[in-house]
Residue frames relative to the residue before (quaternion, step in Angstrom):
aa qw qx qy qz dx dy dz
M 1.0000 0.0000 0.0000 0.0000 0.00 0.00 0.00
K 0.4063 -0.7046 0.5330 0.2332 3.54 -1.05 0.80
L 0.0708 -0.7674 0.6365 0.0309 3.56 -1.12 0.77
D 0.2388 -0.7497 0.6006 0.1419 3.56 -0.77 1.01
I 0.0935 -0.7592 0.6423 0.0480 3.55 -1.01 0.90
I 0.0504 -0.8124 0.5801 -0.0300 3.55 -0.65 1.17
D 0.1978 -0.7634 0.6079 0.0922 3.57 -0.76 1.12
L 0.1692 -0.8344 0.5219 0.0522 3.57 -0.33 1.27
G 0.4159 -0.6990 0.4870 0.3181 3.61 1.19 -0.29
L 0.7624 -0.3174 0.2720 0.4939 3.57 -1.10 -0.77
V 0.0722 0.8007 -0.5813 0.1257 3.57 -0.55 1.24
D 0.4706 -0.6666 0.4820 0.3191 3.60 -0.88 0.84
Y 0.6711 -0.5703 0.3119 0.3565 3.53 -1.13 0.81
E 0.6865 0.4992 -0.3014 0.4343 3.60 0.78 -0.98
T 0.6330 0.5228 -0.3299 0.4660 3.60 0.99 -0.80
A 0.6717 0.4905 -0.2964 0.4695 3.59 0.90 -0.91
W 0.6326 0.5405 -0.3282 0.4472 3.60 0.98 -0.84
K 0.6731 0.4855 -0.2880 0.4778 3.60 0.92 -0.93
L 0.6483 0.5145 -0.3177 0.4627 3.59 0.97 -0.84
Q 0.6319 0.5292 -0.3276 0.4620 3.58 1.00 -0.82
D 0.6554 0.4996 -0.3110 0.4733 3.61 0.92 -0.85
E 0.6475 0.5218 -0.3085 0.4619 3.57 0.97 -0.89
Y 0.6821 0.4748 -0.2887 0.4754 3.59 0.87 -0.93
A 0.6258 0.5418 -0.3442 0.4431 3.62 0.95 -0.77
A 0.6510 0.5003 -0.3135 0.4771 3.60 0.97 -0.84
E 0.6643 0.4989 -0.3060 0.4650 3.60 0.94 -0.87
I 0.6346 0.5124 -0.3292 0.4757 3.61 1.02 -0.74
A 0.6541 0.5188 -0.3062 0.4574 3.60 0.95 -0.90
E 0.7014 0.4497 -0.2528 0.4918 3.59 1.10 -0.73
G 0.5032 -0.6710 0.4122 0.3558 3.59 1.26 -0.08
K 0.4966 0.6759 -0.4093 0.3593 3.58 1.27 0.30
R 0.7653 0.1936 -0.1070 0.6045 3.60 1.27 -0.24
P 0.4629 -0.6579 0.5018 0.3179 3.61 -1.02 0.69
P 0.6688 -0.4321 0.3677 0.4804 3.60 -1.21 0.20
T 0.0919 -0.8230 0.5598 -0.0290 3.55 -0.88 1.02
L 0.1781 -0.7531 0.6269 0.0900 3.54 -1.02 0.92
L 0.1730 -0.7722 0.6064 0.0781 3.55 -0.71 1.12
L 0.0974 -0.7678 0.6319 0.0419 3.56 -0.88 0.98
L 0.1904 0.7958 -0.5468 0.1774 3.57 -0.76 1.00
E 0.2728 -0.6884 0.6350 0.2205 3.49 -1.44 0.03
H 0.2882 -0.7416 0.5763 0.1866 3.56 -1.24 0.43
P 0.5071 -0.5327 0.5462 0.4009 3.55 -1.27 0.32
H 0.7157 -0.4436 0.2979 0.4498 3.62 -1.21 0.32
V 0.1906 0.7701 -0.5801 0.1849 3.57 -0.70 1.14
Y 0.1811 -0.7228 0.6524 0.1381 3.53 -1.26 0.60
T 0.1347 -0.7746 0.6127 0.0805 3.55 -1.00 0.86
F 0.2234 -0.7431 0.6189 0.1218 3.52 -1.21 0.70
G 0.2990 -0.7587 0.5568 0.1580 3.55 -0.85 1.02
R 0.7801 -0.3419 0.2466 0.4623 3.55 -1.33 -0.15
K 0.7330 0.3733 -0.2231 0.5231 3.58 1.09 -0.61
G 0.3703 0.7741 -0.4464 0.2539 3.56 1.29 0.29
H 0.1218 -0.7600 0.6357 0.0584 3.52 -1.21 0.66
A 0.4660 -0.7129 0.4529 0.2637 3.58 -0.57 1.18
E 0.6395 0.5473 -0.3376 0.4213 3.60 1.01 -0.69
N 0.5863 0.5793 -0.3736 0.4256 3.62 1.23 -0.23
L 0.6230 0.4370 -0.3447 0.5496 3.56 1.29 -0.10
L 0.3124 -0.8331 0.4339 0.1417 3.55 -0.33 1.26
W 0.6140 0.5171 -0.3686 0.4688 3.62 1.22 -0.04
S 0.4691 -0.6625 0.5089 0.2864 3.55 -1.13 0.71
E 0.6782 -0.4609 0.3685 0.4379 3.58 -1.28 0.22
E 0.6409 0.5255 -0.3219 0.4577 3.59 1.01 -0.79
Q 0.6552 0.5015 -0.3152 0.4689 3.60 0.94 -0.83
L 0.6353 0.5224 -0.3245 0.4671 3.58 0.98 -0.83
K 0.6513 0.5203 -0.3072 0.4590 3.56 0.94 -0.92
Q 0.6546 0.5194 -0.3083 0.4546 3.59 0.92 -0.91
K 0.7224 0.4248 -0.2328 0.4934 3.58 1.06 -0.77
G 0.4547 -0.7057 0.4386 0.3207 3.60 1.27 -0.09
I 0.4652 0.6665 -0.4412 0.3804 3.56 1.13 0.69
S 0.2206 -0.7788 0.5741 0.1229 3.57 -0.85 0.99
T 0.2274 -0.7392 0.6138 0.1585 3.55 -1.35 0.26
H 0.0469 -0.7847 0.6179 0.0114 3.55 -1.17 0.67
W 0.2753 -0.7143 0.6186 0.1769 3.55 -1.12 0.77
V 0.0417 -0.8276 0.5581 -0.0436 3.57 -0.70 1.13
D 0.5531 -0.6580 0.4193 0.2921 3.57 -1.26 0.39
R 0.4423 0.6557 -0.4895 0.3671 3.59 1.10 0.58
G 0.5996 -0.5442 0.4259 0.4035 3.57 -1.26 0.07
G 0.6280 0.5867 -0.3826 0.3391 3.53 -1.29 -0.06
D 0.5493 -0.6097 0.4798 0.3104 3.49 -1.40 0.05
V 0.7786 -0.2502 0.2207 0.5315 3.59 -0.51 -1.16
T 0.0500 -0.7965 0.6024 -0.0166 3.57 -0.98 0.96
Y 0.2950 -0.7425 0.5759 0.1732 3.56 -1.02 0.83
H 0.0141 -0.7430 0.6686 0.0255 3.56 -1.19 0.73
G 0.1400 0.8130 -0.5570 0.0957 3.57 -1.02 0.70
P 0.7394 -0.3928 0.3026 0.4555 3.54 -1.34 0.10
G 0.7684 0.3209 -0.2619 0.4878 3.56 -0.98 0.88
Q 0.6524 0.4527 -0.3134 0.5208 3.59 1.27 -0.20
L 0.2682 -0.7813 0.5442 0.1466 3.59 -0.45 1.18
V 0.1176 -0.7782 0.6162 0.0311 3.56 -0.85 1.04
G 0.0654 -0.7972 0.5997 0.0211 3.57 -0.94 0.91
């Protein structure tokens, strides 16, 4: 079986999330082979379905000052940090 591996480098979280959804649909339809995306994100915190904003100890103002974004996503879990130097697959 063929597997495509794509190194995207540094990609903002929302762009990567949309690309992952797009590729998953194409793979399900047989239009794309199984694909592994490798990437890093700028500083970002994500909240899953069980996420609680109070578990992130910085205020919105502090996050803004530090250039850190937040996203609520449909995965499990609470709050997760992603950032430069952390390889995500």
